[in-house]
Structure formats: structure tokens, C-alpha cells
N, C-alpha and C positions, 0 to 999 in steps of 0.2 A: 504494500500500500504506500502511495506517495505521501511524503511528509509535506503538508501545506504551510508549516509554520515558518519556513525560510522567507526572508523578505523578497527574494527574487521570484518566489512562487505566488506572490500576492495576486497578480493578474489571473493566474490559473485558478486560485482559490475562489476569487470573485466570480469567475466564469462558471465554475462548477456550482457555486452557491446560487447564482442567478438561474441556471438551468434547472437545478433541483427545486427551487422555489416555484418556478413556472410550472413544472410538472405537478408539484403538490397542489398548487392552486387549481390546476386543471382537473384534479380529482375531487375538488370541492371539500378538501379536508377541513377547512375552516367552518364550513356549514355543518359538517358532521360533528365537529367538536361543539359548536354552538348548540346544535340540537340536543346533544347528550347533556350539556350543562343546563339547558333550559328544562328538559324533562326531569332531570334530577332535582333542580331547584324547585320546580312546581310540586313534585312529590314531597320534598322535605318541608316546603312551606305549608302544604296541606296537612302534613303530619303535626305541624305546630299549631294547627287550628287557628290561624291568624287571619284576620280580615284587614287588608291594607289597600290603599288606593292604587290605581294603575301606575301613577307616577312613582309612588313609593316602591312598588314592585319593580318597576323598570330601573330605578336608581340602585336598589338593593341587589338586583340581579347583575347589573353592570359592575358594581363594586366587588361583589363576591367573585364574579368571573375573572376580573382583573387580578384580584389577589391570588386566586388559584392558578391562573396562567403564569403569573410572575413566579410563584413558588415552583411550578413545573419547570420553567426555564432555568431557574437557579439550580434545581435538582439535576437537570440534564447536563448543565455545564460542569457540575462538580462530580458527576458519576463517571466511572471509568469505562 
């Protein structure tokens, strides 16, 4: 496997990154993750038996999703 950490490989790394990102976007991975987060959020919110406004729900969902995705990114960067 090629080591992309060398400074002379930056163009290659960015090229591979761009190609992989394009392919992942084409598979709608973001929509799949969003659907899973939304479904889980709704299930958990229902289990809490809470009644909140649509705006509160939207803000809470966005906040929780951002936190979870940030934690995931940190985890992926630190895992071997």
C-alpha cells in the first residue's frame, strides 16, 4: 500500500480523496446515514414520551447528529 503521508504525494492523496468522495456521494451514503440517524432519533424520542415542537425536534436532531458524527470522525482518525 502506498504511503500518502510524504509531502511529494500530496497531489496523489488529494486525487484519491476526491475520487473516493465522489464515488461515496454517488452511492448516497450521506442519505443512508441521515436516514439511520433520523429513524433512531425518532425511536428514542418516542421512547422518552416527549412532546416537543417541530422546530425543537429539528434543532435537537441536528445537534445530536453533529455530535455523533464528530465523535465518529474522531474515533476513525484515532483507530488503527
